[in-house]
C-alpha positions in Angstrom: 99.2 88.5 108.6 98.5 92.1 109.8 98.8 93.0 113.5 95.6 94.1 115.3 95.5 97.5 117.0 93.5 96.6 120.1 94.4 99.7 122.1 91.5 101.7 123.5 91.1 105.3 122.6 92.6 107.6 125.2 91.2 110.8 126.3 92.3 114.0 124.6 95.1 116.0 126.1 94.0 119.4 127.4 94.8 122.3 125.1 97.6 124.5 126.6 97.0 128.2 127.0 98.8 131.4 127.9 101.1 133.8 126.2 103.9 131.3 125.9 101.6 128.9 124.0 100.5 131.6 121.6 104.1 132.5 121.0 104.9 128.9 120.2 102.0 128.7 117.8 103.1 131.9 116.1 106.7 130.7 115.7 105.4 127.3 114.4 103.3 129.0 111.7 105.5 131.9 110.7 109.1 131.0 111.4 109.6 127.2 111.3 108.2 126.8 107.8 110.7 129.3 106.5 113.6 127.5 108.2 112.3 124.2 106.9 112.2 125.5 103.3 115.8 126.7 103.6 116.7 123.3 104.9 115.0 121.4 102.1 116.6 123.6 99.4 119.9 121.9 100.3 118.5 118.5 99.4 119.0 116.8 96.1 115.4 115.5 95.4 114.3 112.9 93.0 110.6 112.2 92.4 109.3 109.0 91.1 105.7 108.2 89.9 104.4 111.8 89.9 102.6 110.9 86.6 100.6 108.4 88.6 99.3 111.1 90.8 98.6 113.5 87.9 96.7 110.9 86.0 94.6 109.8 89.1 93.8 113.4 90.0 92.2 113.9 86.6 89.8 111.1 87.2 88.7 112.2 90.7 89.7 112.5 94.3 93.0 111.0 95.5 94.2 110.0 99.0 98.0 110.0 99.0 99.0 107.8 101.9 102.3 108.2 103.6 103.8 106.8 106.8 103.7 109.2 109.7 107.5 109.2 110.0 107.8 110.8 106.6 105.7 113.9 107.2 108.7 116.3 107.4 110.2 115.0 104.1 107.0 114.9 102.1 105.8 118.3 103.4 107.9 119.9 100.7 105.3 118.8 98.1 103.3 122.0 98.3 106.1 124.4 99.1 108.3 123.4 96.1 105.7 122.4 93.6 102.9 124.9 94.1 102.0 124.8 90.4 100.3 121.4 90.9 100.1 120.8 94.6 98.9 124.2 95.7 95.5 122.9 96.7 96.6 119.8 98.5 94.8 119.1 101.8 96.3 117.3 104.8 94.7 115.8 107.9 95.6 116.8 111.4 94.6 115.7 114.8 92.4 118.0 116.9 94.6 117.5 120.0 97.3 120.0 121.1 100.1 118.1 119.4 98.2 118.2 116.2 97.7 121.9 116.5 101.5 122.4 116.2 101.6 120.2 113.1 98.6 122.0 111.7 100.2 125.5 112.1 103.5 124.2 110.6 101.9 122.6 107.5 99.5 125.6 107.0 102.6 127.8 107.0 103.9 125.7 104.2 100.7 126.2 102.2 98.6 123.2 103.0 94.9 123.4 103.6 93.8 121.5 106.7 91.0 119.2 107.8 91.0 118.3 111.5 89.9 114.8 110.9 92.2 112.4 112.6 92.6 111.8 116.3 90.2 111.0 119.1 87.6 113.8 118.9 85.4 115.3 116.2 85.7 112.0 114.2 82.3 112.2 112.5 82.7 115.9 111.4 86.2 115.2 110.2 85.1 112.0 108.4 82.4 114.0 106.5 84.8 116.7 105.5 87.2 114.2 104.1 84.4 112.5 102.1 83.2 115.8 100.7 86.7 116.8 99.7 87.4 113.6 97.9 84.1 113.7 96.1 85.0 117.2 94.9 88.2 115.8 93.3 90.6 117.1 95.9 94.1 115.6 96.7 94.6 114.7 100.3 98.0 113.9 101.7 97.9 112.1 105.1 99.5 109.5 107.2 98.0 106.0 106.9 99.2 105.1 110.4 98.4 108.4 112.2 97.9 110.1 114.4 99.4 107.7 117.1 100.3 104.4 115.4 101.1 101.6 115.5 103.7 102.6 113.1 103.5 101.4 109.5 100.1 99.7 109.8 97.3 101.1 107.6 94.3 102.2 109.6 91.1 100.6 108.2 89.3 103.9 108.4 91.5 105.2 105.6 90.0 102.5 103.3 86.4 103.3 104.3 86.6 107.0 104.0 88.3 106.8 100.6 85.7 104.4 99.3 82.9 106.6 100.5 84.6 109.5 98.8 84.7 107.6 95.5 88.4 108.2 95.4 91.7 106.4 94.7 94.4 105.6 97.2 98.0 106.1 96.1 100.8 105.1 98.6 103.9 107.2 98.7 107.3 106.6 100.3 110.0 109.2 101.2 113.5 108.5 102.3 116.9 110.1 102.5 120.5 108.8 102.2 121.4 110.5 105.5 118.9 111.2 108.2 118.3 110.9 111.9 115.4 109.5 113.8 113.6 111.8 116.2 112.6 110.4 119.7 108.9 110.0 118.7 106.6 107.0 118.6 107.0 106.8 114.8 110.8 107.3 114.9 110.3 110.3 112.7 112.9 110.9 109.9 114.7 114.2 109.7 116.8 114.3 106.5 120.1 116.0 107.0 121.2 119.0 104.9 122.8 118.4 101.5 121.7 114.8 101.3 119.8 113.0 98.6 116.1 112.5 99.0 113.8 110.2 97.0 110.0 110.6 97.1 108.3 107.7 95.3 104.6 107.7 94.4 103.2 104.2 94.0 100.5 102.7 91.8 96.8 103.8 92.3 94.5 101.4 94.2 90.9 101.5 93.2 88.3 100.6 95.8 84.8 99.2 95.6 82.0 101.6 96.7 81.2 99.5 99.8 84.1 97.3 100.8 83.4 94.4 103.2 85.5 94.0 106.4 87.5 91.3 104.7 88.1 93.5 101.7 89.2 96.3 103.9 91.8 94.0 105.6 93.0 92.8 102.2 93.5 96.4 100.9 95.3 97.4 104.1 97.7 94.4 103.6 98.1 95.3 99.9 99.0 98.9 100.6 101.5 97.8 103.4 103.2 95.4 101.0 103.4 97.9 98.2 104.9 100.5 100.6 107.4 98.0 102.0 108.5 97.0 98.5 108.8 100.7 97.5 110.9 101.5 100.6 113.3 98.6 99.9 113.8 99.8 96.3 114.2 103.4 97.3 116.7 102.6 100.0 118.6 100.4 97.6 118.9 103.3 95.2 120.0 105.6 97.9 122.7 103.2 99.1 124.3 103.5 95.6 124.3 107.3 95.5 127.1 109.5 96.8 126.6 112.8 98.6 129.3 115.4 98.2 129.0 116.6 101.7 129.0 113.2 103.3 131.1 110.1 103.2 129.1 106.9 102.7 
């Protein structure tokens, strides 16, 4: 049975200002993406299920759902595969923390929709629906922007259904990584390690899912992602990295 997220929405954090904040935003957009690209070029990356995404994108819009803790690993999609993923869109929160993520991802080549979070929900919702109906690919966290971790938000099901699109879950993991001190225990894959990005099976939705159906789809996605993660971690445990000792 899925856990219920009964927490009330909190008020938005006031946007910082001043020269120091502008400097941070500039560095986040212009410098950190380049460092990240150099970092990811040391990884040995294996992709699974990319054909699932290619096939689904030919039929219409696709919502590629990841866990929030995998944003840094999966952000390499656009940067390293611009031939296919150059038009991918990601969702960011309109609060100040989301602004940093937005600048970073935009620096990597992503287009942005400020749709998640606690403000501008309706406008962001409409933008997502329009993008999906146009056949766009959206890569976003299913449990963002603030958790609970690894629980699918019902709004993802509703917005994808209204966009007449398909949901595809995706998992990313590394043989050697550290957890950052964040609510989602964000994964930072270490240099020269092996990374696997696995794209799951497409999930088609009815045009107007009932509340019961929404809950069932959330559970189905969570189960598929749990199974994928266990399989990926099992593969990684058998691989050897030349720069690390297992």
